[in-house]
Backbone as CSV, one residue per row, in Angstrom:
resi,resn,N_x,N_y,N_z,CA_x,CA_y,CA_z,C_x,C_y,C_z
1,MET,8.959,4.405,24.462,9.605,3.414,24.580,9.863,2.771,23.001
2,ALA,10.714,2.506,22.629,11.068,2.074,21.439,10.348,0.533,21.175
3,SER,9.980,0.373,19.731,9.689,-0.706,19.485,10.750,-1.975,19.536
4,PRO,10.329,-2.954,19.767,11.540,-4.087,19.733,12.188,-4.291,18.214
5,ALA,11.719,-3.870,17.185,12.100,-3.719,16.201,13.156,-2.805,15.728
6,PHE,13.239,-1.681,16.859,14.203,-0.620,16.788,15.134,-0.853,18.098
7,GLU,15.061,-1.774,18.632,16.010,-1.721,19.837,17.314,-1.219,19.789
8,ASP,18.014,-1.775,18.696,19.435,-1.376,18.367,19.551,0.053,17.444
9,ARG,18.688,0.847,17.145,18.417,2.051,16.676,17.647,2.951,17.383
10,PRO,17.610,4.236,17.204,16.732,5.227,17.711,15.389,4.922,17.336
11,ASP,14.756,5.748,18.280,13.152,5.367,17.786,12.789,6.328,16.789
12,PRO,12.325,5.918,15.721,11.964,6.890,14.662,11.125,7.991,14.903
13,LEU,10.113,7.734,15.813,8.997,8.293,16.155,9.327,9.331,17.228
14,ALA,10.414,9.530,17.679,10.909,10.106,18.928,11.339,11.630,18.266
15,GLY,11.255,12.508,19.230,11.473,13.922,18.783,10.362,14.700,18.543
16,HIS,10.511,16.147,18.211,9.314,16.822,18.030,8.158,16.250,16.984
17,PRO,7.100,16.291,17.556,6.163,15.711,16.477,5.724,16.329,15.259
18,GLN,6.188,17.646,15.253,5.911,18.541,14.094,7.179,18.783,12.963
19,ALA,8.380,18.013,13.710,9.415,18.040,12.889,9.539,17.314,11.524
20,LEU,9.767,17.739,10.209,9.864,17.058,9.059,10.798,16.080,9.183
21,ARG,10.694,14.733,8.771,11.733,13.779,8.673,11.886,13.388,7.244
22,PRO,12.846,12.592,7.151,13.085,12.149,5.746,12.279,10.642,5.696
23,LEU,11.673,10.669,4.520,10.847,9.278,4.623,11.789,7.970,4.559
24,THR,11.751,6.943,5.629,12.427,5.798,5.900,11.573,4.852,5.902
25,ALA,12.293,3.744,5.664,11.375,2.355,5.732,11.219,2.271,7.645
26,ASP,12.035,2.686,8.389,11.805,2.519,9.731,10.757,3.475,10.383
27,LEU,10.860,4.665,9.312,9.620,5.403,9.878,8.126,4.916,9.626
28,VAL,8.164,4.433,8.229,7.100,3.809,8.080,6.568,2.527,8.707
29,ALA,7.374,1.704,9.012,7.148,0.573,9.981,7.025,1.328,11.209
30,ALA,7.437,2.105,11.936,7.090,2.575,13.466,5.603,3.043,13.037
31,VAL,5.081,3.711,12.157,4.133,4.406,12.302,2.912,3.351,12.197
32,LEU,3.221,2.297,11.190,2.288,1.141,11.019,2.084,0.424,12.161
33,GLY,3.383,0.093,12.986,3.192,-0.550,14.214,2.553,0.247,15.281
34,ASN,2.532,1.506,15.375,1.984,2.240,16.396,0.334,2.238,16.041
35,ARG,-0.097,2.057,14.946,-1.527,1.489,14.849,-2.086,-0.146,15.161
36,GLY,-0.935,-0.569,15.285,-1.225,-1.906,15.497,-1.174,-2.761,14.380
37,TYR,-0.689,-2.509,13.330,-0.605,-3.209,12.053,0.548,-4.064,11.932
38,ALA,0.654,-5.225,11.651,1.378,-6.131,11.479,2.074,-6.228,9.999
39,VAL,3.374,-5.903,9.861,4.058,-5.763,8.366,5.192,-6.648,8.660
40,THR,5.517,-7.119,7.422,7.018,-7.990,7.501,7.630,-7.273,6.253
41,THR,8.849,-7.748,6.128,9.858,-7.411,5.044,9.623,-8.496,3.729
42,ASP,9.509,-8.345,2.777,9.536,-9.320,1.676,11.086,-9.580,1.345
43,PRO,11.196,-10.544,0.204,12.522,-10.723,0.047,13.310,-9.805,-0.384
44,ASP,12.388,-8.635,-1.121,13.013,-7.630,-1.861,13.320,-6.319,-0.768
45,GLY,13.197,-6.668,0.358,13.416,-5.522,1.319,12.375,-4.698,1.481
46,ASP,10.992,-4.911,1.023,9.764,-3.961,1.012,8.947,-4.327,2.255
47,LEU,8.410,-3.464,2.840,7.212,-3.554,3.532,6.023,-4.173,3.068
48,VAL,5.366,-4.987,3.568,4.109,-5.757,3.201,3.475,-6.300,4.068
49,GLY,2.062,-6.324,4.163,1.055,-6.483,5.345,-0.247,-7.126,4.648
50,ARG,-1.073,-7.904,5.260,-2.032,-8.573,4.584,-3.066,-8.115,5.414
51,TRP,-4.236,-7.360,4.623,-5.544,-6.746,5.070,-6.625,-8.102,4.379
52,ASP,-7.379,-8.839,5.158,-8.267,-9.772,4.640,-7.434,-10.397,3.538
53,GLU,-7.796,-10.632,2.526,-7.086,-11.458,1.547,-6.222,-10.737,0.423
54,SER,-6.105,-9.362,0.861,-5.478,-8.423,-0.014,-4.126,-8.345,0.485
55,LEU,-2.993,-8.166,-0.296,-1.474,-7.625,0.216,-1.652,-6.092,-0.103
56,ILE,-1.024,-5.505,1.078,-0.503,-4.229,0.849,0.891,-3.801,0.813
57,TRP,1.524,-3.277,-0.228,3.037,-2.788,0.201,3.042,-1.575,0.274
58,PHE,4.354,-1.341,0.933,4.674,0.268,1.630,5.967,0.532,0.731
59,LEU,5.891,1.109,-0.125,7.207,1.471,-0.968,7.566,2.623,-1.037
60,ARG,8.944,2.702,-1.129,9.769,4.036,-1.178,10.374,3.716,-2.597
61,GLN,9.769,4.886,-3.358,10.474,4.808,-4.858,11.057,6.183,-4.781
62,GLY,11.717,6.554,-6.205,12.524,7.734,-6.211,14.078,7.519,-5.968
63,THR,14.608,8.507,-6.709,16.061,8.523,-6.672,16.499,8.371,-4.952
64,ASP,15.852,9.031,-4.136,16.024,9.290,-2.577,15.252,8.443,-1.834
65,GLY,14.502,7.626,-2.521,13.106,6.842,-1.605,12.271,8.146,-1.265
66,GLU,12.298,8.909,-1.637,11.269,10.185,-1.293,9.815,9.973,-1.744
67,LEU,9.685,9.157,-2.592,7.869,8.701,-3.057,7.486,7.609,-2.345
68,LEU,6.467,7.956,-1.571,5.899,6.845,-1.025,4.770,6.369,-1.832
69,GLN,4.539,4.924,-1.847,3.884,4.301,-2.672,2.944,3.226,-1.973
70,VAL,1.648,3.429,-1.379,0.941,2.461,-1.060,0.405,1.563,-2.086
71,ARG,1.027,0.676,-2.429,0.323,-0.599,-3.447,-0.917,-1.447,-2.946
72,THR,-1.859,-1.690,-3.260,-2.753,-3.016,-2.824,-2.832,-3.905,-4.069
73,MET,-2.820,-5.257,-3.811,-3.227,-6.501,-4.530,-4.451,-6.849,-4.110
74,ALA,-5.591,-6.657,-4.684,-6.742,-7.343,-4.387,-6.616,-8.768,-4.495
75,GLY,-7.463,-9.797,-3.445,-6.888,-11.183,-3.231,-7.500,-11.880,-4.312
76,PRO,-8.815,-11.725,-5.154,-9.477,-12.369,-6.195,-8.368,-12.507,-7.294
77,HIS,-8.117,-13.535,-8.053,-7.396,-13.368,-9.181,-8.533,-13.772,-10.384
78,PHE,-8.294,-13.784,-11.587,-9.112,-13.885,-12.517,-8.741,-14.477,-14.014
79,GLY,-9.394,-15.210,-14.451,-8.624,-15.763,-15.828,-8.545,-14.522,-17.188
80,ILE,-7.615,-14.835,-17.796,-7.321,-13.898,-19.010,-8.504,-13.450,-19.711
81,GLU,-9.323,-14.475,-19.828,-10.688,-13.928,-20.456,-11.372,-12.738,-19.952
82,HIS,-11.007,-12.689,-18.613,-11.694,-11.446,-17.957,-11.016,-10.014,-17.999
83,VAL,-9.887,-10.068,-19.037,-9.311,-8.872,-18.858,-9.997,-7.692,-19.377
84,PRO,-10.641,-7.712,-20.248,-11.599,-6.569,-20.934,-12.522,-6.166,-19.739
85,ALA,-13.180,-7.123,-19.085,-14.206,-6.485,-17.880,-13.216,-5.770,-16.967
86,LEU,-11.988,-6.321,-16.650,-11.490,-5.844,-15.454,-11.101,-4.392,-15.999
87,TYR,-10.678,-4.352,-17.115,-10.287,-3.237,-17.504,-11.303,-2.096,-17.461
88,ALA,-12.456,-2.246,-17.970,-13.771,-1.772,-17.923,-14.129,-1.078,-16.349
89,PHE,-13.800,-2.142,-15.442,-13.871,-1.819,-13.828,-12.939,-0.915,-13.527
90,CYS,-11.772,-1.090,-13.978,-10.762,-0.044,-13.424,-10.964,1.527,-14.014
91,ASN,-11.360,1.496,-15.270,-11.499,2.747,-15.973,-12.711,3.298,-15.135
92,SER,-13.763,2.666,-14.941,-15.057,3.250,-14.059,-14.333,3.642,-12.714
93,TRP,-13.817,3.046,-11.989,-13.182,3.135,-10.711,-12.628,4.639,-10.675
94,ASN,-11.795,4.702,-11.850,-10.644,5.826,-11.965,-11.293,7.049,-12.419
95,HIS,-12.468,6.788,-12.838,-13.320,8.044,-13.344,-14.153,8.568,-12.180
96,ASP,-14.505,7.614,-11.197,-15.423,7.914,-10.388,-14.668,8.460,-8.860
97,ARG,-13.420,7.940,-8.731,-12.707,8.346,-7.370,-11.147,8.545,-7.626
98,LEU,-10.628,9.586,-6.738,-9.414,9.677,-6.699,-8.657,8.729,-6.317
99,TRP,-8.553,7.868,-5.152,-7.858,7.082,-4.764,-8.320,5.794,-4.354
100,PRO,-7.691,4.866,-4.390,-6.223,4.663,-4.933,-6.573,4.630,-6.852
101,LYS,-5.462,4.704,-7.439,-5.585,4.503,-8.837,-5.755,2.703,-9.083
102,ALA,-6.467,2.473,-9.947,-6.836,1.041,-10.173,-6.340,0.635,-11.583
103,PHE,-5.483,-0.561,-11.210,-4.991,-0.986,-12.968,-5.031,-2.508,-12.831
104,VAL,-4.987,-3.178,-13.924,-4.699,-4.558,-14.097,-3.332,-5.124,-14.262
105,HIS,-3.255,-6.174,-13.619,-1.872,-6.711,-13.685,-2.106,-8.274,-13.957
106,VAL,-1.179,-8.473,-14.913,-1.473,-9.987,-15.322,-0.090,-10.653,-15.062
107,ASP,-0.345,-11.695,-14.123,1.039,-12.209,-13.783,1.703,-13.292,-15.017
108,ASP,3.019,-13.706,-14.787,3.339,-14.628,-15.654,2.654,-15.667,-16.172
109,ASP,1.803,-16.508,-15.043,1.082,-17.463,-15.221,-0.188,-17.131,-15.970
110,GLY,-0.339,-16.141,-16.356,-1.559,-15.679,-17.114,-3.098,-15.445,-16.182
111,ARG,-2.818,-15.263,-14.710,-3.832,-14.888,-13.898,-3.820,-13.131,-13.873
112,ALA,-5.094,-13.002,-13.873,-5.122,-11.221,-13.892,-5.460,-10.918,-12.606
113,ARG,-4.995,-9.671,-11.917,-5.342,-9.217,-11.095,-5.743,-7.590,-10.840
114,ILE,-6.532,-7.203,-9.977,-6.190,-5.639,-9.977,-5.666,-5.238,-8.940
115,CYS,-4.907,-4.022,-9.190,-4.121,-3.466,-7.867,-4.463,-1.994,-7.974
116,GLY,-4.111,-1.423,-6.760,-4.417,-0.126,-6.712,-3.367,0.464,-6.078
117,GLU,-3.145,1.860,-6.135,-1.837,2.403,-5.678,-2.151,4.071,-5.251
118,VAL,-1.842,4.451,-4.202,-1.648,5.933,-3.845,-0.189,6.237,-3.664
119,ILE,0.038,7.441,-4.513,1.444,7.850,-4.338,1.679,9.247,-4.084
120,THR,2.671,9.379,-2.957,2.809,10.847,-2.585,4.465,11.160,-2.629
121,ASP,4.476,12.367,-3.181,5.851,12.885,-3.100,6.405,13.560,-1.936
122,LEU,7.247,12.986,-1.149,7.531,13.468,0.275,9.065,14.241,0.290
123,GLU,9.553,14.618,-0.758,10.943,15.003,-1.049,11.421,15.957,-0.114
124,ARG,10.373,16.799,0.678,10.855,17.858,1.597,10.666,17.088,3.078
125,GLY,10.124,16.089,3.223,10.153,15.282,4.405,8.307,14.989,4.729
126,VAL,8.416,14.438,5.944,6.981,14.275,6.429,6.994,14.161,8.050
127,THR,6.103,14.493,8.753,5.698,14.258,10.238,5.167,12.850,10.192
128,PRO,5.415,12.300,11.533,4.784,11.080,11.894,3.269,11.045,11.874
129,HIS,2.730,12.345,12.075,1.139,12.444,11.839,0.816,12.433,10.263
130,GLN,1.613,13.167,9.601,1.158,13.147,7.957,1.422,11.842,7.510
131,LEU,2.475,11.177,7.926,2.652,10.157,7.413,1.637,9.276,7.813
132,ASP,1.057,9.081,9.103,-0.204,8.461,9.440,-1.298,8.369,8.697
133,GLN,-1.726,9.838,8.507,-2.764,10.085,7.633,-2.559,9.412,6.046
134,LEU,-1.411,9.580,5.415,-1.190,9.171,4.171,-1.655,7.460,4.081
135,LEU,-0.578,6.643,5.165,-1.040,5.611,5.301,-2.243,4.840,5.311
136,ASP,-2.835,5.790,6.341,-4.246,5.183,6.580,-5.295,5.449,5.019
137,CYS,-5.090,6.628,4.521,-5.751,6.803,3.405,-5.476,5.691,2.186
138,GLY,-4.025,5.203,2.110,-3.576,4.097,1.263,-4.315,2.913,1.313
139,ILE,-4.250,2.397,2.655,-4.885,1.371,3.268,-6.108,1.408,3.223
140,SER,-6.963,2.489,3.674,-8.549,2.159,3.606,-8.796,2.406,2.167
141,THR,-8.676,3.086,1.290,-8.922,3.251,-0.234,-8.676,1.713,-0.815
142,GLY,-7.310,1.164,-0.351,-6.991,-0.141,-1.146,-8.008,-1.126,-0.498
143,CYS,-8.281,-1.211,0.443,-9.150,-1.908,1.099,-10.532,-1.898,0.305
144,GLN,-11.313,-0.600,0.376,-12.488,-0.291,-0.295,-12.531,-0.909,-1.838
145,LEU,-11.470,-0.534,-2.522,-11.056,-1.395,-3.843,-11.107,-2.947,-4.052
146,ALA,-10.231,-3.559,-2.894,-10.362,-4.878,-2.905,-11.888,-5.329,-2.428
147,THR,-12.569,-4.800,-1.770,-14.070,-5.267,-1.286,-14.835,-5.261,-2.897
148,ALA,-14.308,-3.992,-3.629,-15.389,-4.150,-4.788,-14.916,-5.157,-5.715
149,VAL,-13.555,-5.665,-6.033,-13.238,-6.341,-6.830,-13.566,-7.512,-6.312
150,GLY,-13.559,-7.747,-5.061,-14.247,-9.237,-4.549,-15.597,-9.351,-5.021
151,ARG,-16.351,-8.328,-5.350,-17.975,-8.598,-5.983,-18.049,-8.737,-7.344
152,LEU,-16.796,-8.643,-8.159,-16.758,-9.019,-9.468,-17.048,-10.414,-10.066
153,PRO,-17.567,-10.568,-10.840,-17.972,-12.100,-11.530,-16.602,-12.856,-11.767
154,GLY,-16.637,-14.126,-11.458,-15.252,-14.821,-12.255,-14.122,-14.588,-11.282
155,GLY,-13.995,-14.060,-10.234,-12.967,-14.128,-9.354,-12.785,-15.351,-8.758
156,THR,-11.702,-15.643,-8.260,-11.016,-16.715,-7.622,-10.276,-16.573,-6.269
157,SER,-10.378,-16.703,-5.536,-9.378,-16.659,-3.964,-8.226,-17.419,-4.248
158,GLY,-7.123,-16.805,-3.749,-5.997,-17.685,-3.325,-5.005,-17.433,-4.294
């Protein structure tokens, strides 16, 4: 049965489960929905969901949208004076772990945040099962990063 979001389109999960499919926003949304995750489309047309106080985007990059990027923005933000400590945290994180790649992002208003990302090249296609595993990796490791960021001194929620 198709999800209500796909009533006017074919169900992206239909078909042979081992057949490679192109990476599409519909396929990403269907796999996330199949897990019971609520995501919405932001003003730029990207899928985004909230996990605790963190936001996670599910982006398609590349010339043909063949790169899957799962980007987490940890909930706490920090004053600009904390940036050197945040860089040290990210360097340590990236040294000890493969995923997600952690980095510091400074907003236009001068607030610093830590983001993480997992990127996968799916130029040749992906099965729904493979995509489910990739999304789970991006979400679970992004949440682990957000939990660690939440323990850092100087962070403010909101």
